[in-house]
N, C-alpha and C positions, 0 to 999 in steps of 0.2 A: 521639386519637394520632398521631404523628407520621408524614406521607408518606415514603415512600422516595423519597431525589433523589441520584443520583451524584453532581452537580454538585456540589450540596453537601456531601455526603460528601469530596469530592475539595477544595475550599477549607477548610472546615473542618480537614482535616489539616494544610495550610497552615500555617495558623495557630496550631497549636498547638506550631510548629516556631519561631516567632516570634522567641524568644532566639537564635537558632542565625541565623541571616540577617539582624538585624537591625546595621546597619552595614557588612554583608560586599559583595563583589562577589562575585557569585551566576554560578557558571557551567552550562549546563544544555545537557546531549546534545542530539542531532537528536530523540530519543524524545519527552525530556521537553518539550521547546519544543513539540514539534505534540502532544501531551499538556495542556500550561498553556493552548496557541491554543486548544483548541475548549472548555478548561474554565473560557476566561475569567479565568485564575490574575495575570495579569501586573498590572493594576492592584492587585490585595489585596497582591501582594510587595511593591511599592513601598510602598503604606502601613504594610506593617511595617517599613520602614528600612531596604530592600535600596537598596546606593549605585548597584548597575549591573547590569544582565542581558548577561551576553554568552556565546557561543558553544564549547562546549567544545573542538569539534573546529577551528573557525577562528580561533580564539585571536590576538592581534597586539598588537602594540606599545600601543596605542590604548586595551588596557583597562589597561594599567597605570597609566596618566594620566587615568582616566576619574575623573569630580568631584573631581579635581586641581587645587587654588588656591593663593592666598595665605593664605587663612582657614580651609582645610580640612587636615587630618591627613591622611598614606596612611593607605591601607586594612591593616588588621593581620587581617583574616580572611578568610578564602576561604573559598567555599560552594561543593561541586560535587553536582550530581545527576544522578544515570544511570541510564538504564533496562537497563543493560547489566550482563554480569558483573565482577565486578572487575577479572577478569587481561585482559579487554578494553578497559576503558575507562584501565587505569594507565596507559600510555604519555601518553597526554592531560593525566591528573590531574598526573605527572609534570613534564612540560610546564610546566604553570601552575608548580608551585611554583617551579621555575626560573626562570620570567620574575619572579613576583613574589615576590622575595627578603627582602622585609624582614617578610613574613608571621610571625605568631604561630602563629596556628593556622588547622587545614584539617578542616573537615568535612565527610565524605561522605556523602552520602546516594545507598540503590542501591534499586532497587523489585526488586531479587533479594534472595530473603529469603537468612537465614545457613544452614539448613539447606539451602537448593537449590544454595547457593554453592559446597559440600562436596561435595554430593552429584552434583554435572554429572559427566559424563565425563570423565575425564583433568583435573577440577581439581587445579590444585595447592595449594588450599586445603584444611585440615581441617577436623575438627567446630567448632573456635572459630576459624570462617574470618575474621570480621572482626575477632579481635585482632590474628590471624596478619596481617592486609595490614596494619593499623596499624603493626605492627615491620615489614616487606617495605619498606611505602613510606618510614619516615622511615629505614630502611638504604640506600636507594637515592639521599634526597635528603638523606642527612650525606655521601654520596660525593661527589654533584654539587659541596656545599660546599666539602668538602677539595677538589677537582683545580678550582676556579676561585678559591680561597684561592691555591695553591699556585703556579697561572697567574698571578697578580695578584702576586707573590712575583719569583717565575721566568716574564720572559717567553720562556724559549727552551725551555717545555714545549711538548708536541705540544698539538697541536689539540686545541680543549675539543669536538670531536664526539667524540672516544673515550671522555668520562663516560659517558655514557649505556651501560652494560653490563649485561647479563642472562645469567647464566649458568644460571639454571633456565631449563628445556624450559616451564613454562606462562606465559612473559611475554614479551609480542610489543614487536621491538625497534622504536625509530623508525627511519626511514629518514635516507638521510645528509643528504635536503635536508630535511627538518622536523628535524633535530638542526641544520641550519644557522640554519633560522628560529628555534629556540629559542634559539640562543648569541645571535643578532644580539638579537631579544626581550630576552635577559634582559640582556644587555651595556647595552641603551638605557632599561630600565627601571630599571636600576642606578643608570644614570647620572641619571633624573629623580627618582628618591627622594631617595635619600641621597648624591649627588656623590662625593667621595673616602673618603667615612667609611662606606660603603655595608657594606664586608667585619665593621663591629664588628655589625652588625645578623644576619650570616652564623652569627656562631656563637652567635648563642643559639637556644636549644632550640624546636624545632618540637614542638608538641601536635596531632597526629593524631588522629583517631573519626569512628569507621564507623556510623552507623545505619542502619537498614531503615527505609525508605518507598513501602509500596506502593500507594501512591493515584496510580500513573503509567496510565492510561487517556483514549483520547480519545471524550467522552460528545459525542453528536451531540444529545441530549433528555436530561435530567433518569432519562429511562426508556429510552434507548439507548445503549449504549455497545460502542466494539472496542478493541485495543490499539493501540501505537502501530506505526506501520508499521516502524522502522527500532529496534527496541527487542528486547530476544536472547528475550523468550518468542515475539513474533511471525514471529523467523526463525529459529528453533530447529524442526530438521528433526523433522515426525509421523509419519514413517514411513522405515525405512530401503527399499534398492534389495532387492526381492525378488518372487516371482512374483505376489502380490496388490497390490503398492503402485504408484499413478500418477505421485504426484509428493509432494516434499515437503514439501510443503506443504499437503496433503491425508492425511485417515487414510487406512489401509489399507481392501483392504476388506474389509468383514464377513463371519469367517467362523466366526463360534462359540467363534472361542480367540483372546482376549483376550492384548497380549502382555504379558510378567510378567518377573522378575528381570533382566536384564541384557537382553533384548531390549525394554525400556522406551527409546522413544525421547525424546531428550533435550527436547521439544516438551511432552509428557503431563506430564514432572516439574515443568516451568515453569508450564507452564497452570494443575498442581492445585496446586501452593505460591502462584501469585499468587491462585487462586480462594479459596482458605481463608481468607488474609489479608484481601482484600477481605471477602468476607463480614463477616469479625470486627472490622473496619473502620465495618461497617454496624449493627453489634450486633444481629449475624441468629445465629439456630442453626439451619443444614440440615438438612432432611431431604433425603440425595440417592439422585435416578434416574438411570439411564441408559440410551443406547438406542444402542448400535454397539460395535464391541470397541473403540477407543480410548479411548472415552468411559466404557467401566465401569474401565478402567484409571486412569483419571483419578479417576473418585468413589473406590478402593478406595485408589490416593493418600491422598485428603482423608482419606477413612474411617479409616485408619490413624495420621494427623496427629492427630487429634481425640483430647480426654481427656478423663477424667471431670470436670475443673475446667473445662474448656470448656462441658460439657453441663450441668452443675449450676452454672451463671450464668444471672440473670434476662435473658432476651432473647429478642425476639420471636421466633416461630417460622415458618420460611418454606420452602419448598421448592424446591427445585437441580433442574432435569432440563437432563443432558448428550446434545448429541445429536453423532453423526459427520456432518461435513457429506457423506463420499461415500455417505450415504443416500441422498441428493439431489441429483444435481447439474446435474440437467435446470433448476430455479430460478436456478440464478445464471448459466448458458449461456443462457440466452431472456432476450428483451428486453421485459421486461413494463411496463406501462401505470405507469410509476412519474417523477416529475419530476424530482426527485434523482437516481433512476439514470439519467436521460437524461441530466441534466448532467452528474454525474461522468464521463460516457463520453464527452461530449462538450467537456469542459474540460481544458486541459492540466493535469497535477502539477509541485508544484517538484520539482525535480531532487535527488536524494538527495544527503544533505551529503559523506558518505564513505564507504568502505567496508571496515567493521574485517576485519583478517586471522585466520585460522583461529589458534588457539592452536596451537604447533609439536608440542605432547604429540598430539594427535589426528589420530594414524596412521593409527589403524584405525578413525577417523568417515570420514576421507576416501576410503578406498578405496569405501564404502558410500552416501555421499552427496555433491553436490557443493560445492565447498567453501565456498558460502554461498548462502542462500535469502533472494531479495531480493523485500519484498513491495514493491509500487505504493505511495508515500506518498500520504497521504489529503488533502492541503493542495492544493485545487486553486489554479492561480494568473490571479489578474486585474489584470494588469497596468494599473493606475490611471494610473503615471506617461505613459501615451500621451496622457492627458484634456489635460497640460499642453502636449503639442508643437504647433506650427502648421502642419504640414506636409498638406497637402491632396491631396496621391495617395496612393493605398494601396497602390502600384507594390511597395513595398519591405517591405509588412507580414510579419510574422514567421505563425508558422502556430500563432497563440494565440489569446487571445479579443480578436477585432475592437474593444476599445472606440474605437480611434482611427478607426473608421468609426460606431458607435454613437453617438460623443461630439462628431463632425465638425461643425465649424460653419463657414460661408461665411467670418466673419470671426472668428477665434480670439482669444482675450484676450490681450493682448501683457505684461502681468503674469504670468499664470501660465506665458507660456514663457520667462520672464524670470526665474522662480522657478525651473524646471525647470534650469536652466541654473547659475543662484549655488550648489542644492543639489548637483549633479553635478561643480561643480569644486572647491567646498570639499569635497567627501568623496574628489575624486582627489587634494589636494592634503594629505591627511593621508595617503591610500596612497602616496603618492609618496615619505614622508617612510622608509616600509620598504625602499626600492630603492637610492634616489640621494639623499647629500647637498645636491644643490644643490635652489636655492631653484628651486620649482614654475614655471611662465607658466601663470597662470591663465586668462589671455586665450586660450592654446590650446587650452588642457581647454574652453572653451566653444565654440569653434571646431569640438572634435571635437562638440558636440554635434548643431552645425547639418547637420556631416557624417554623423551615424548610425554615426560610428564608435569611437563611446566605450566604456569598457570596462565601463560598468556598464549598457548598453544588454543585456549580457548576462544582467544577475542581474534586471532590467526594475526599475526605481528607481522604488518605491513601489508595489511589489505589494500586491495586498491577497486575502483571499479571504473568501468569502461563508458560510462556515463558522466564525466566527470570533465567538465569544459577547460579547468583550468591546468587539468593535466598532458591537456593534447599541445601545449604552447599558442595554442588557439587556431589549431586548427580544426575546420568543423565536421569531426570524422563523424560524430552523434546523429547531424541535420543530413548528412550524405547517404546514409543508411538509412536513416529513418523510414522512408516512404519505400525503401525497395522490396522486392521479391526476392525471397531464401534463396535460389542461385544467383540470380543480381547481387546481393547484398552481399555472398561471402567474395565473388568473382572483384568487386569491389575492394574490399579489404585484402584479398592475394596482390590484388594490383600494387596499392598501398603500400603492402611490406615487401616488394619489389625495387618500391620505388624510392623507402627506406633504404635498403640495402645499396641500392647503386649510391645512393647519396652517403653513404657512410664507405663506399669503398669495401663493403664487405663481400666476399664469394660465396656461393654455397652450391653445392654440387648435388644438384637437386634437376631430375627433369619435371620440365614444365609441360601441361600440357592447355591447349586454350582450349576455350569455354567448359574446364571443368577446375573444381573444384576437390581435393582429395586431403585427409591427412597426411600422405607421406609427404608433399607438397608444401603444406605449412606449417608442418614440425620442425625441419630442418629450419627454414627459415627464421621462424621466434626463436628458436634455440643459440642459433649464431647472433641476432641481436640482445640474448640477454646473457651472451657469455663474459661479457666485463663489467663489471660494476659502473662505470662511468656510461657505457652504451645501454644499458639496462634503465637508467635514470633517466637518460637521452630522452630513451627512444620508449619510456614505459607506456604510453597511451595507446601506442600501435598495436604494441606485444600484449596486452590486455586485451583490446577486441580480437583482438589474431586466437587468442584462448579460449576467448571465449566463443567464437566462430567455431574455434573447432569442439567446444562442447555442444552447442547448440545439432554439430553434423556428427556429433559420436551416434555410436551405432544404433546405443538402447534408445536416445536420448531421439535421432531421426525414426528407427520404429515406432516408438510409441506415437509421436507427432504426425508421421503416415498413417499408422492405425487410423488415428482418432478422425485425420483428413477422408481417408477411405470409407469408412463409417457413415461419418454422415452427408456424405455423394449420395451412395447408399440410400439412405434416410428421404435425403431431398427427393431424389429419385422414385422411390415406392411410395413416396408422400401424394406425388399425382396419379397413382394406381388408385386403388383402394384402402378400406379401412383394415380389413382383414390383413393384408398386406403386409403393414406398416407395422401393425403390432404385433404379426409371426416374426418382422425381422429384428423387434425393438427387444423379443422373448431370446429371439437365436443371440443378440449379444449378451446380454442377461447367464443361459446357460454355458457361453463361450468362457466369458468372466470367471468363472466358478474352478477350472478347471486351472488356472494360474495360480488362485488365490489357496484353493484346498491342500495343495502339495506344497505350502510354503516356495522356500527357493530351491529347491532341488528342481524342478521344473522349469523356474525362469529362467536360465541359461539357455533351456530349449525351448522356449516360448515367448520370445522376445518381443515379437509384432503382436502379442495378444494384450488384451487391456482388463486392468483391475474392475472387481466389484463396482470400485467409487466411479472408475470411468462409465462403467455401463450406465450406474445411473445418472452421470452426467451428460451421456446419448439419448439414453431416455427423457432429460428432460430436452433436449433437442428435440427428439422425436413427437414430444408433447405441444410443443412449441408450433412445429409443423403441423402436426393433426389440426388444430385448432383453426391454422391457415386455410388447410383444405377442406374440413371436413366439420365446417362450424355447426353445431345440435344446440337446441335452444334451450334453454334452464341451465341443470346445474349436473347433469348425467354424464358431462363427459363428454367429448369425440368420438369415443370409442362403443363398442356395443357392451352390454353387461358381459355376456361369453368373454368376449376380449378382453376384458380389463380383468374378470377372475382369471385367466391364464395367466396375465400379467404379474397380478399379486402372488399368484403361488409359484411363480418365477423367481418372483422377488424374495419371498419368505424363505425355499428353497437354499437360498445364494447366501442369506444373511447366515443361515444353518449352518453352513459349511465353510464362510466365511468370517465366523464371529470375533476373532481376534485381530484381525485387517480391519473391520466395518466401526469406524467411529465416525457415525454422526446426530445429528442433534436429537432426529426423532426416536432414535435408543437409548437416548438418554435414561438412566437408572436399570437397565436392563440392560446392559453390555457384559456384568460380569457373571450373571445368572447364564447369557448364550455362551460365553466361553467356557465355564462351567461345566453346561452341557454337552460341549463338545469336544473339551478333553476324556468327561466322563465316556462318550462313546467311543472315542478312539483306544483308551484302554479295553475297555471291553472286546473291540475288534482285538486286541492284541492277545487277550488271555483266552480269546476264543482261538484263535489264530494256532496259539502255543496249545493250548489244550488237542486239537487235532492231529496234533504230531503225537500227542503221547496214546499208547493202546494198552486198555484196561482189561482185565479179567472182570466179565460181570457179577461170578458168580463168586470168584474171592474176596468180592467185599459185602454180599451179602446184604442185609438190610439198611449197611449205612446209607445210600445213597435214597434209599424210598422215605427213611425220615427225615431227610433234607427235603425231601422234594415239595412238601406243604409251605416250607417258609422260603423257599424259593419265590413257588407262586404267589406270595404276599407280596414278598420285596419287586418283581415285577408287573404287579397290578397297582403299586406303591409308586413306582418308578415310571408306568405307564398313563396315571393319572396328572405324576409334575409332568411329564412330556407335554400332556396337552394343556394343562394350563399355562404353561412356557411360551404355544403354540398361538392360543388363543390371544394371551397378553400382544404375541410379537403380530397378530392378525389386524389386531386392534392399532399398532402402531403402523402399521404398512395404509391401512386404511386413513390414517390421517395425511401421510404422503402422498398417497393420490390426491386426497382434496386440495393439497398446495397444487397439485401438476394440473390438477383442472381450473387452478386459477392461471396457472400458465397459460392454456389452452385458450384463453379469452385474451389473451395479451399477443396481438395481430402485428406483426413487425408493420405492415403499413395502414394500420389501422385508421388512420385522417382519409390517407388518400385514396381506400378504398369506396370513400362519401362522392367523389369526382369519377371526374373524367380519365381516370389513371391508366386504365388499360386501354383507352379509344387514341392516347396517342401516341404517334407513328416513334416518337423517343422511346417509347416506355415497352413496349411489344418483346425485342427481340429476348431470346433465351439469354444470354449471357448478360441482361441485366438483371435476370431475374434473381437471383444471389445476391446483387449485390449489397449496398448497406442503406438504413434508410437514411444517411447525412447525403448519399451519394443522389439517391434518387431525387429528395429534397432541393438541393444545390440544383440538377442540372433542372428541376421544375421551375425554381425560384429564376435561374439566371435565362434561363428562356421566357419570360415574364409569362407563365400561364399562373393561375388562380391555383390557389393551396387549400384546400375545403379543410379548416380548424386551423390555418394560421391567424393568430391576432395581431393583430397592431396596438401598440402603448402610445395613447395620447400624450405628448410632453405639454407641458402647462401653458406655453404658449398656443399650443395645438387644440388644448382644450376649453382656454379664452375664446379663440374665433370661432370655435363651436357653437357654444355657448352664447356669447356676446356680440360679438361684429356677427357671427354667421346672419342675425336676422336681417343685416340691411346690404346682405349678397358678397360680403369680405371671407366666408366661410374657406378653411383650409383643406386642401385636397389631399387623401391619404396619400403618404409616399411606398412608394416602394422601394425592396430590397435591393433588386436586381439596379435601380440607380445608384448604386453607393459602389462607390471604387475601396472601397475599406470593408469587408465585413467579417466579424467576428462571432464563431460559429460556438458556444457552450454546452455538453450535456451535461444537465443535473446526472450526475449517477456515477459518469467515467467515459473513457474512452480506451480503444487499442489501437496499434500502429497499423492493422489492416485499412481502419478509416481514415488513418493520415494521406494513405495512399491514394485510397478512392477520393477522398476530397481533393487533389491534387489530377488526376481523372477527372472531373467533374468538370473544375475550372477548365483543364483541357479541349472537353469534348465541346462545352460552352461556346469556344471561341472568345473567352474573355480573358486576356493573357493582361488586360490592364488592371484587374481586381485584386487585390491584396486580401488575399486570408489568413486570418489567425483562427487557429484549433484550439480551442480547452474544454479541458473536462475535470472532475471533480476528484478522478482519482486516474489512475491506469490500470487496466482491468486485464488479467488473463483468465483463458478457462478456468483455471483452477480458482479463482479470486473470486467466479460466476457460481461454482460447486457451492465455496464456502457461504457466499449470501442467499443464497436460495434454500442449500443443504444443510449446512454447518452452522457453526455456533452464531454467525450473526445474522440466521434467520428466524422468521416468527415460525417457524413450522411446530 
């Protein structure tokens, strides 16, 4: 029987659209680009005959002449693949068509199904969404063609920027700058392709086709996946703002009343449609189970979408377990023993491609949720271009992966440096054609490389990512380290580096210590593999992975990670004692964090093990969640007494006053500038006072001058004291709001549903080693052991409901299926997962004695502790 493989299913789906993409210029939006990078789809697309793969949001005039030479005809087909709603992607699709005026066919593939497009709140499309969009896109394109032809025959006609007008509220309009770009690109492309006769092609009827392509996901391995960070599904809000909500990026706190009807968040709707079509593409028949209010809503939507035709088809049976992330907020907030989690937290991420504006018609939504929910991109950045630079000084290094340090040689290869200059000068010359018709001085561009002022330094020439599967030439490195602990994963990477060196017959003079991984061991091996250009390209994957491990194990990053882990262990142990001791521990962490932030960068080198104030707030979040589990209280007063919480509030206020320049959190919006001004004023006063103490004055010499100014000084002091008091009162109000959110967190219990049953009485769950495990681990242990799980709801299929309501009266009722009876189980966490949970899922399978079970783990996004701080206290929170 075939093994379930998410990556294979994704690549097979791409192969099925070969007739559409062959000979076409393919445009991918940022979500599809991220998905195909993880799935390794780019080589497959090129094999299918794609002429070129371009960015939808960042298109330029070069796209028009790609693959253009004397022996090839202009491209007559454009294919657009988007992970967004058609209404959001419309302006970019239209810009493509206005640039490529000679195309005869435009095919649009969207990951959002036709039913979801029409059911999305305030959508401008109806039930026949795809056909409606084909007509609307064709109408807008023909309007551009007519105005372009009119302008060609009447030069006095107003500027082309007026051509893009959409009266429908549902469609986003291009900004003036974007329209100007599209105009310049369109006219230049017309010149390249068709010369003076390009208007002949504009008159031909354009064929527009819209299809559904559901397999837009980011697979970390054949059994683990998340959704693209810049897709509509992951960015749609999961909860509106109300008393049980924490963040638009997290499900609401479960109260036993799942949202229904108009209260269903768009994120739940899009997630249900995505999962429904995903399992259909994988040829699976799902038995759906859910835990948590929003998961129950998702399961109900999926069940309502099922039909007798779907149930009757011969498919492999599988179980789908939906879980709300808010049932276990502790696991993603903590710094577990996972190499991948550590790397994702240590490495910089790719900057977001663009910000899609919200639809104009969504006025009601904008009152309840932020204008956009921005997920952190999944693509980490490894600037391999720095390998090719000759600079010996690291003083100007960006706060990025320090590959220049990792791969710095005493004498750099001159050819490598020249290659970097040539690539950058070449790309710079092409880019200059967009802004100036004058000849580009490539010598000056090369000089910019040496001066470190090149525009390409911002996008980091030849960037790489250790999660790109096609980079590894089919070797599943990412899959191998995904479920590894930090030490085990680093040892595996060292072993892979050694094996690569052995295959390349490269000798490295380095002393290897078995069972340990150090910088002095990894760095020479990476240098040796990157010494020549051919070796660098051939072994780019393992070089990137080794460099990422070096950054994760760097002294500063590892010290911070270990400090977090130690503090979390102390909080967990203290939570088993009393609330007073836990509160005192949290307060101590806050006080210690001010030692690092108040003195700026001078003490950073000496206090690498200490955590910043933001880090202390994340630990306080962990502490409140632990307090809610161990010290439950009635009402909304929180898990601590008034005195204990007052002590914490005073500590927070004091820390903010000392760390005003570095505290950028949502609950301080509008107050940051005043706090910074107050801190700067106090620093200047302290400097003046210190300076005045060094001067000795003769009081009699100045006579009455000091007495005359004394009254003015008293007035200023009183006025300043009043201002300081006002600022502190305002800050106290903000801190009170912060603690109201913390009270919500204390009501979210990691084992909320499991506490209702006999969780603690089972022998399988009484061990201390299991107390810190994630909810997914505990749930799988219980499910695979065939124990009842209170709160777990089964969603009956169409046939099941028919048996229950109809044939059940004749004794032909259908028994409730068990998740443990399935050989294929997909667990999807609505809100996101982390790598520690991937390892614990494998541990649960191993400990349950069910090696026959194929388990797939998915989530809305990949979460790091910093992401959780953003969701709970940052710009993506409801605080």
